[in-house]
C-alpha angles and dihedrals in degrees: 000000000000096000099246094117095247125113114259130193130220122207120200121197140152089255097052148314119265137200119209108192117213118242102193089235120121092209095051106020096174137034122232114292121272124202112245136186112241125162112219127198116251090241109059091206088072093069113122124194 
């Protein structure tokens, strides 16, 4: 997601969209969440991953 070569995770919720950047560490696989701007389609069935 951020181009550093590590797997990242995106969380979608009614209160906001969050980016969890991967660290490459097995003991702490993700950094703290960061708010991100992400436009979602009105119909959730249109999501594509």
